[in-house]
N, C-alpha and C positions, 0 to 999 in steps of 0.2 A: 560579544556573543558567545554563549556556551554551546559547544558541540559535543554531544554525548556519543561516543564511539563504541560500537559493539565489538569487543575483543574476541568474542566467540564466533564471529560470522563465518570464518573459514572452515569451521567444522561442518557447515552445510556446503557440500561441493558435489552436486549431482554429476553423474557420469553421462547420462543420455536422457533426452526427453522425446516424447512423441510429438512430431510437428508435421501437420498436413499428411498424415498417413505413413510416416516413416520415422525411424529412430535417428536422431541427429545429436551432435554434441550440444550440450546445454548452452543457451544464450545467457542465462543468469549465473555468473561465475564469480568467485572470490576476487578476481582482478578488478571487477567493477569498483569495489570499495577501496582497493589498494591504490588505484589511480587517483581517487579523490584525496586520499591521505597524502600521496606524493605531491599533489598540487597544493594542498594546504601547507606543506613544508616550504614550497616555493613562494606561496602567497598567504601568509598567516592572516586570517580574518577573524579569529576567535580563539577561545580557550578550549583545548581538546581535553575532554574529561571522560570518565567512566561512571556509570550509574551507581548509586548507593546500594551496596549489597544487602543492606538491612530493609530496603523498601519492600512493601508487600505487593510484588508484581503479580502473584497468583490472584489476589483479590481484584487487582486492576483488570486483568484479563477476563475474570469471571463477570465483570460488569458489562462486557460486550459479547462474550462467547458463552455457549451452552456448556454446562458442567460435563456432560457426557462426551462432547467433542474434545474438550481440554484433556479429559482423562484418556481418551483414545490417543491423542497426540503424544502424551507423556509416555505411554507404554508401547507405541506403535512399532518402533524398531525392534524391541525385544520380541514382540509377538511375530514379527516378520521372520526373524531368525529362528524362532521356535518352530515355525511352520516347516522349515527346511534349513538345516545348518549351512548349506551352501549359499543360502540367500545373503549371508554376510558379505559375499563378494559382489553383490549387485543391488542396485537401488530398487525400491518398491514403487511400482506404477499401477494404478487401478486398471482393471480390464472389464469390469461389469458394474452397471449402475441401475438403481431403481428409478425407472421413468416416472416423473412426477405428473401423472395424469389420473383422472378418476378411474378407479377399479383396475388400474394397470398393475401396480405392485404395492405391497404392504411395507410400511416403514415403522409400524408400531411393534414389530416382533424382531428385534435386532438379531442378525445372524451371528453364529459363533465363528464361522470361517473368516480368517483375517482378510483374504482377498475381497470378500463380499463387504466386510466392514469398511475397508479402505474405499471401496466404491460408494458406500453409503455417505461418506464424509468428503467426497471429492466431486468436482464437476468437470474435470478434464484429465487427460493422461499426459500432460506436459509439465507436471509438478513432481519431480522425483523426491521421494522421501528417503533420506539417508541416515546413517548412524548419528550424525550430529544435527539433524534438522530441528529437533525439539530444543536442544540447548541454544542454538543460534536464534531461533524464533522467540524463545522466552526472553533471552537477553535483549533482543530487539524491542520487545514490549517494555522492558526495564528502561531502555533508552528513551522511548516515547514518554513513559511516565516521568522520568527525570526531567525531560525537556518541558513538560507541562508544569511540573512543580517549580522549575526555574522561572517560568513566565508568571506563575501565580505569586512568586516571591518578588517580582518586580522587574525581571529582565524583559527587554522589549522583544528580543528574538532568541530562539533556541532551536537547535537542529538535532534530530535523532538520526545519526549517520549509521545506518544499519542495513543489513541484508540477512535473510531474504526479505523482499519487499512485503507489503501488507494489504494494500487497498482492495484486492480481489477476494480476500478471506471474509466470509460471511459469519453469521452467528454460529453456524454449525457445519461449515464446509471450508475446504481448502481449494486452491486452484490459482492459475495465473502466476505461478511461482510463489504464492503467498500462503502462509499458515495462520499467522496472528495479525489482526488488522491494527497496525500501529497507529494510524491516524485516528481510528475510532477509540483506541485506548487513551490517546492524548485528549481528544474532545471530551470523553466522559470524565477523565480526571479533572479537566478544567471545570466541568459542571459540578463534580463532587467537591471541588475546592471552593465552591461558593458562587461561581459565575452563573447568571441566569440564562444568558444567551451566548451560544458559540456557533460560529460559522465554519464550514469546511469548503475550501476552494481547491478542487482537484485539477491539476494541469498536466497530468500524465496523458500520453496518447491514447491509452486504453481506459475505457470507462471504469470507474471505481465501483463496480457492482456490489461488492461486499459492504462498503461504507454506506451506499444508498440503502441497502436492505436493512442494515442495523438501525438506521435512524428514520426510515421511511414513514413511520406512523407517529412521529414526534414533532412537536413545534418548538422545542427548545434548542435544537441543533439544525441549522439551515445548511443544506448541502447543495453545492453547485459544481458542475463538471464540464470541461471543454475536452472533447475527445473525438476519435474517429467514428464515423457513422456505423452503428451496430449492424446495419443491413449488410455491410461488407467487412467489418472489422471486429476482431475479438474484443469482448467476450460474447458478442452477437445477440444474446438473449435479454439484455438490459441496456439502457442508455438512450432510449428514444426520447424525443422532445415532449411527448405527451405524458411522460411519467412525472407527475408533479407532487407526489406524496399521497397518503391515504389517511382517512380518519382524522385525528387531531393534526396529523402532519400534512394534510392537503394544502398545497401551495408553498410548502417549505422545501421542495426539491426542484432544482433547475438543471436540465440537461441541454447542452449546446453542442449537438453532434455536427461534425464538419466532414466533407468528403476527403478521401485520400488525395494527396497532392496539394492540399491547402498550404499556401505560403504565409509569410509572417503578417502581411497587412490584414488579411481576412481573419487570421487567428487573433491578431491584436484587437480587432473590432469585437470579436466574441469575448475576449478577456475584459474589455471595457464593460460589456453588457453584464458579465458575471460579477464584476466588481461593483457595479451599480446596485445589483440585486443584493449583494452582501451588505453594502452600505445601508440600503433601505431596511434591512432586517435589524440594523443597529446592534450588532453583536458586541460583546465585551472582550472577545478574543477570537483569534482566527487560527485554524489549522490548515496547512497547505501540504497535501500529498504531492511531493515534488518529483514528478516524473520528467526525466530528461530525454525520453524516447521520442519527443517531438522534433528532435534534431534531424537535419536533412540526410545524414549518413547512417541513421539507425537501420539495422538489417531486418527488423521485423515490424517496422512502423511506416507511416506514410506522410507525415507533415514535412515542411521544408524550412524549419527554423535554423538559423546559423548561430555560431557561438556568441557573436556580439549581441544577439537578440536576448540572451539570458541575462545580460546585465540590465537590459530594459525591463525584463520581467521582475527582477529583484527590486528595481526602483519603483515599479508599479505597486508591488505588494507593500513596500514601505509607505507609499503615499496613502494607503488606507488608514494609516495611523493607529493600527491595532496591535496589541501584544500578540505575537505570532509564534506558533510551533510549526516547524517544517519536518516532515518525515521523508527520508530518502526512498524513492520508489523505483520506477523503471529507468531505462537508459542503457542500451545494449551495443552502442558504438563505443566499445570499451576504452579505446585509446583517447577518446575525446570527452568521456563522461566527467573526468576530473576537472578539466578546464571549464566545461559548461556549468558544473555544480558551483564551483568557486566564483564564477561570474555572477551567478544569482546572489551569492552571499555578499559579494562586493557591491552589487546593486542595492542590497538591503541597507548596507552601511552608508549609502548616499554618496 
């Protein structure tokens, strides 16, 4: 198994996030990936690699994200510091948003003020933008692209081991700790590599709203997600069971929301339903946004999976018999995230 490691990830290290009305220390921290790397040293399950620097990651990102959004991200930190030189000592968090309702606010006349532009491209105030956010996110996309290319070349499994995560990032917005949608980059790269049908199976506790949005009107990428009920769980405004796709994509999106407190048996039954739907679609490859925040000890989530359950998850994914790209997503019980991740990888190996 090839594991593409983002060597730039620690450049993105937020100081604080807005969480339930107050500033708190960030839950998405560099130690998340360090614990996975430490566990991989104890239990090697694959070849640790870095992506090819010559790969055209800019083109891959532009296949799933809007050009103006990517241009904003690339220069955002410099614009933030230019607004006030003392901003170099603090992260950028949005404070104003254009409400997306008819006749409420215009979005066709982009503002010049940086704070307003940040709000235009963000859907929450919990995703700090730092000096190294763009470098880390861009390299994460490179890891996802490399993993997809490995699978296209014949590998059965490949992992993009990267942070910040990606599945909340939409075509033209950031949020949920995410800037670039790595799972979408991988899925599109598989399509561009010649595959006709690709499936995405998201097992993160939080609904992958960005991935759903990117592929919602398409019938070549089937998206399935098992997650906390959006009536009570972040990101709140997408992830309901009646969201089944639109236009050509109608029937190609499956959401399986579950209540907070769900244990492994109920979650496992939902996984079987999602896997059956994936099989019915008959994809040629699979992308798994691998969130480990379904763990019982996760501080910002609410399912009750235990470490041993992730071995079973890996085995289940392997039983689909599909070439598979995994992207590292959530998981905020930092000390356990390494064990849980490598358990999945061991399960994949059978």
